[in-house]
C-alpha positions as CSV (number, residue, x, y, z in Angstrom):
1,X,122.9,75.5,-240.0
2,X,122.1,79.0,-241.3
3,X,118.7,78.8,-239.7
4,X,120.3,77.5,-236.4
5,X,122.9,80.3,-236.3
6,X,120.4,83.0,-237.0
7,X,118.3,81.7,-234.2
8,X,121.2,81.8,-231.8
9,X,122.3,85.3,-233.0
10,X,118.8,86.5,-231.9
11,X,119.8,85.5,-228.4
12,X,117.3,82.6,-228.3
13,X,118.0,79.3,-226.6
14,X,117.1,75.7,-227.7
15,X,114.8,73.3,-226.0
16,X,116.2,70.0,-224.8
17,X,114.8,68.1,-227.8
18,X,116.0,70.8,-230.3
19,X,119.5,70.6,-228.9
20,X,119.5,66.9,-229.2
21,X,118.4,67.1,-232.8
22,X,121.2,69.5,-233.6
23,X,123.9,67.3,-232.1
24,X,122.5,64.3,-233.9
25,X,122.8,66.3,-237.1
26,X,126.4,67.1,-236.3
27,X,127.2,63.4,-235.7
28,X,125.8,62.6,-239.2
29,X,128.1,65.1,-240.9
30,X,125.4,67.4,-242.0
31,X,127.5,70.6,-241.5
32,X,130.8,71.8,-242.8
33,X,133.8,72.9,-240.7
34,X,133.0,76.6,-241.0
35,X,129.4,76.1,-239.9
36,X,130.6,74.0,-236.9
37,X,133.2,76.6,-235.9
38,X,130.6,79.3,-236.0
39,X,128.2,77.2,-233.9
40,X,130.8,76.4,-231.3
41,X,131.9,80.1,-231.2
42,X,128.4,81.2,-230.2
43,X,128.8,79.2,-227.0
44,X,132.0,81.0,-226.2
45,X,130.0,84.3,-226.2
46,X,127.1,83.1,-224.1
47,X,126.5,80.4,-221.5
48,X,125.0,77.1,-222.3
49,X,121.6,76.5,-220.7
50,X,120.7,73.4,-218.7
51,X,118.1,72.4,-221.3
52,X,120.7,72.7,-224.1
53,X,123.3,70.8,-222.1
54,X,120.7,68.0,-221.4
55,X,119.8,67.8,-225.1
56,X,123.4,67.6,-226.2
57,X,124.2,65.0,-223.5
58,X,121.1,62.9,-224.6
59,X,122.4,62.8,-228.1
60,X,125.9,61.7,-227.2
61,X,124.7,59.0,-224.8
62,X,122.2,57.7,-227.3
63,X,125.0,57.5,-230.0
64,X,127.8,56.2,-227.7
65,X,129.2,52.7,-227.6
66,X,128.5,51.7,-224.0
67,X,130.9,49.8,-221.8
68,X,129.8,46.8,-219.7
69,X,131.9,46.6,-216.5
70,X,129.8,43.8,-215.0
71,X,128.2,46.0,-212.4
72,X,131.5,47.2,-210.8
73,X,131.0,50.3,-208.7
74,X,133.3,52.8,-210.4
75,X,134.4,56.4,-210.1
76,X,135.3,58.8,-212.8
77,X,137.7,61.7,-212.0
78,X,137.6,64.3,-214.8
79,X,137.9,68.0,-215.3
80,X,136.3,70.1,-218.0
81,X,139.7,71.5,-219.0
82,X,139.7,75.0,-220.5
83,X,140.9,76.8,-217.3
84,X,144.0,78.0,-219.1
85,X,146.2,77.1,-216.1
86,X,148.4,74.4,-217.6
87,X,148.7,72.4,-214.4
88,X,150.1,68.9,-214.5
89,X,147.7,65.9,-215.0
90,X,146.2,66.0,-211.5
91,X,143.0,64.0,-212.2
92,X,144.8,61.2,-214.0
93,X,147.3,60.8,-211.2
94,X,144.5,60.9,-208.7
95,X,142.9,57.9,-210.4
96,X,145.9,55.7,-209.6
97,X,146.0,56.9,-206.0
98,X,142.3,56.0,-205.6
99,X,143.0,52.6,-207.1
100,X,146.0,52.1,-204.8
101,X,143.6,52.8,-201.9
102,X,141.1,50.1,-203.0
103,X,138.8,52.1,-205.3
104,X,138.0,51.3,-208.9
105,X,138.1,54.0,-211.5
106,X,136.8,54.1,-215.1
107,X,138.6,57.2,-216.3
108,X,137.0,59.0,-219.3
109,X,139.4,61.2,-221.2
110,X,140.6,62.7,-224.5
111,X,143.6,64.4,-226.0
112,X,144.3,67.9,-225.0
113,X,142.5,70.6,-227.1
114,X,142.8,73.6,-224.9
115,X,145.7,72.2,-222.9
116,X,149.2,70.9,-223.7
117,X,148.7,67.4,-222.4
118,X,145.2,65.8,-222.0
119,X,144.7,62.5,-220.2
120,X,144.8,60.5,-223.5
121,X,148.1,62.2,-224.5
122,X,149.6,61.2,-221.2
123,X,148.3,57.6,-221.1
124,X,149.4,56.9,-224.6
125,X,152.9,58.3,-223.9
126,X,153.0,56.1,-220.8
127,X,152.4,53.0,-222.9
128,X,148.6,52.5,-222.6
129,X,146.8,51.2,-225.7
130,X,143.4,52.6,-226.3
131,X,140.6,50.1,-226.7
132,X,136.8,49.6,-226.5
133,X,136.9,45.9,-225.8
134,X,134.7,45.2,-222.8
135,X,136.5,42.1,-221.7
136,X,139.9,43.7,-221.7
137,X,138.7,46.8,-219.9
138,X,137.1,44.6,-217.2
139,X,140.4,42.7,-216.8
140,X,142.2,46.0,-216.4
141,X,139.7,47.2,-213.8
142,X,139.8,43.9,-211.9
143,X,143.6,43.6,-211.8
144,X,144.8,47.2,-211.6
145,X,141.8,49.1,-210.3
146,X,141.8,51.4,-213.4
147,X,140.6,51.3,-216.9
148,X,140.9,54.2,-219.4
149,X,138.1,55.1,-221.8
150,X,139.5,57.1,-224.7
151,X,136.5,59.3,-225.7
152,X,136.7,59.0,-229.5
153,X,136.5,55.2,-229.4
154,X,133.2,55.4,-227.5
155,X,131.7,58.5,-229.1
156,X,132.0,58.2,-232.9
157,X,129.7,61.3,-233.1
158,X,132.7,63.4,-232.0
159,X,134.8,62.6,-235.0
160,X,133.1,65.3,-237.0
161,X,134.1,68.0,-234.6
162,X,137.6,66.8,-233.7
163,X,139.4,68.7,-236.4
164,X,137.5,72.0,-235.7
165,X,138.2,71.7,-232.0
166,X,141.9,71.2,-232.7
167,X,142.0,74.2,-235.1
168,X,140.2,76.4,-232.7
169,X,142.5,75.3,-229.8
170,X,140.2,76.9,-227.2
171,X,137.5,75.7,-224.8
172,X,134.1,74.9,-226.4
173,X,130.9,73.4,-225.0
174,X,132.3,70.0,-225.8
175,X,134.6,70.5,-222.8
176,X,131.4,70.8,-220.8
177,X,129.9,67.7,-222.3
178,X,132.8,65.4,-221.7
179,X,132.3,64.7,-218.0
180,X,128.6,64.0,-218.6
181,X,129.0,61.2,-221.1
182,X,131.2,58.5,-219.5
183,X,130.3,55.4,-221.6
184,X,130.6,53.2,-218.4
185,X,127.8,55.3,-216.9
186,X,129.9,55.7,-213.7
187,X,127.8,56.0,-210.6
188,X,130.3,58.1,-208.8
189,X,131.9,61.2,-210.2
190,X,134.4,63.8,-209.2
191,X,134.3,66.6,-211.6
192,X,136.4,69.7,-211.8
193,X,134.9,72.8,-213.5
194,X,136.4,76.1,-214.7
195,X,133.7,78.4,-213.3
196,X,131.2,78.6,-210.5
197,X,128.4,79.2,-213.0
198,X,129.1,75.9,-214.7
199,X,129.4,74.2,-211.2
200,X,125.8,75.3,-210.5
201,X,124.6,74.0,-213.9
202,X,126.2,70.6,-213.3
203,X,124.8,70.5,-209.8
204,X,121.3,71.1,-211.1
205,X,121.8,68.4,-213.7
206,X,123.2,65.8,-211.3
207,X,120.5,66.4,-208.7
208,X,118.1,64.8,-211.3
209,X,120.2,61.5,-211.2
210,X,121.0,58.9,-208.6
211,X,124.8,59.5,-208.9
212,X,127.1,60.3,-206.0
213,X,129.0,63.3,-207.1
214,X,131.4,66.0,-206.1
215,X,131.9,69.1,-208.2
216,X,135.0,71.1,-207.4
217,X,136.2,74.6,-208.5
218,X,139.2,76.4,-207.1
219,X,138.0,80.0,-206.6
220,X,141.1,81.4,-208.5
221,X,140.0,79.5,-211.6
222,X,141.4,76.0,-211.6
223,X,139.1,73.1,-212.7
224,X,140.4,70.9,-209.8
225,X,141.4,71.2,-206.2
226,X,144.6,73.2,-206.7
227,X,145.3,74.3,-203.1
228,X,146.2,77.7,-204.6
229,X,143.0,79.2,-203.1
230,X,139.8,78.1,-201.4
231,X,137.8,75.5,-203.3
232,X,134.1,75.3,-203.7
233,X,132.9,71.7,-203.3
234,X,129.3,70.9,-204.3
235,X,128.0,67.4,-203.5
236,X,124.6,65.6,-203.1
237,X,124.5,67.0,-199.6
238,X,125.1,70.7,-200.4
239,X,128.0,73.1,-201.0
240,X,130.9,74.3,-198.9
241,X,134.1,76.3,-199.4
242,X,137.2,74.5,-198.2
243,X,140.6,76.1,-197.4
244,X,143.8,74.7,-198.8
245,X,144.7,73.8,-195.2
246,X,141.5,71.8,-194.8
247,X,142.0,69.9,-198.0
248,X,145.8,69.5,-198.3
249,X,147.4,70.8,-195.1
250,X,148.8,74.0,-196.6
251,X,148.5,76.4,-199.5
252,X,150.6,76.0,-202.6
253,X,151.5,78.4,-205.4
254,X,150.6,78.2,-209.1
255,X,154.2,77.6,-210.1
256,X,154.3,74.5,-207.9
257,X,151.7,72.7,-210.0
258,X,152.9,73.8,-213.5
259,X,152.4,71.0,-216.1
260,X,155.4,71.6,-218.5
261,X,155.7,72.8,-222.1
262,X,155.2,69.5,-223.9
263,X,153.5,66.1,-223.6
264,X,156.9,64.5,-222.9
265,X,157.6,66.9,-220.1
266,X,154.1,66.4,-218.7
267,X,154.7,62.6,-218.8
268,X,158.0,63.0,-216.8
269,X,156.2,65.0,-214.1
270,X,153.5,62.4,-214.0
271,X,155.9,59.5,-213.5
272,X,158.0,61.4,-210.9
273,X,155.0,62.1,-208.7
274,X,153.6,58.6,-209.2
275,X,156.9,57.1,-208.0
276,X,156.7,59.1,-204.8
277,X,159.4,61.6,-206.0
278,X,157.2,64.6,-206.4
279,X,157.6,67.8,-204.4
280,X,155.5,68.3,-201.2
281,X,153.2,70.7,-203.1
282,X,152.7,68.3,-206.1
283,X,151.9,65.4,-203.7
284,X,149.5,67.5,-201.6
285,X,147.5,68.5,-204.6
286,X,147.2,65.0,-206.0
287,X,146.3,63.5,-202.6
288,X,143.6,66.1,-202.0
289,X,141.9,65.3,-205.3
290,X,142.3,61.6,-204.7
291,X,140.9,62.0,-201.2
292,X,137.8,63.8,-202.5
293,X,137.4,60.9,-205.0
294,X,137.6,58.3,-202.2
295,X,135.1,60.4,-200.3
296,X,132.7,60.4,-203.3
297,X,133.1,56.6,-203.5
298,X,132.2,56.4,-199.8
299,X,135.3,54.5,-199.0
300,X,135.6,56.2,-195.6
301,X,133.2,58.2,-193.4
302,X,135.3,61.4,-193.3
303,X,137.4,63.4,-195.7
304,X,140.3,63.3,-193.3
305,X,140.3,59.4,-193.3
306,X,140.2,59.5,-197.1
307,X,143.2,61.9,-197.2
308,X,145.2,59.5,-194.9
309,X,144.3,56.6,-197.3
310,X,145.5,58.7,-200.2
311,X,148.8,59.5,-198.4
312,X,149.3,55.7,-197.8
313,X,148.5,54.8,-201.4
314,X,151.1,57.2,-202.8
315,X,153.8,56.7,-200.1
316,X,153.6,52.9,-200.0
317,X,153.9,52.6,-203.7
318,X,150.4,51.1,-204.1
319,X,149.4,53.8,-206.6
320,X,152.5,53.2,-208.7
321,X,151.9,49.4,-208.6
322,X,148.4,50.0,-209.9
323,X,149.8,51.9,-212.8
324,X,152.5,49.3,-213.5
325,X,149.9,46.6,-213.5
326,X,147.7,48.5,-215.9
327,X,150.6,49.0,-218.4
328,X,151.7,45.4,-218.1
329,X,148.2,44.3,-219.3
330,X,148.7,46.1,-222.7
331,X,149.3,43.8,-225.6
């Protein structure tokens, strides 16, 4: 690791193959926690290159435990995290609205590192039991429209960095990697990112695949459609800035989408919104993200039609029924 760190300190970057080799070494436990912390810290001081990101991704996908969903056409809705905004669990809620509107979602998530409540924290608190059993995950997907993929069960390579990430408690390049390594290899992805620079890196990377994707970044810093400002949306077809009014009918304020001070508080907010008891602002933000997810899935020709489907899913109780069915399948 000393050689690797000195190389980085000289402002040099790694090739794709070299980056892959480094992450393979991390997965084998070749470096101690101090070395790992120093390595991660470098990437807080400079941006990750496309070649490095590709190499790190190659390693995690090669080492992952893949999920066989029998060819189901699935969507993943995930944010990088690390935006420091502490909004409620918008992407996880959006998954159930998409499912209630007839989509299928294989949600990849983890516990919160740079946020109070990550998707895994929330799902576990709600009664979901983490698993990597293909048959059970397929049943969940078939019957509820959603299955949840708790990252550590599918990426054993990450166990060697989990402790360091928790101790650091800040965004690292592993936040950037998460959305790229869904073990179900979802063909449709809605990804929220914390910076425009990262949005462009992701776009370059996804252009080299056959995935249908939408990368979103609220221009005031949120890694999702927040409706607190205009949102840059980058898809297979190009990029465009959308106003809050275009995406969710009106603008909201940061305090409207606050996520609480604890996992328990976050879970209460989650359930209130899912039951149709959220505020107008909370509902609008979730429906906007779900609508973009439905649009990425190609469920309807226009975003407006997707938004109406999201409204119907939440207000009719279909989204809540999807969640209740998923939890009822836990044993």
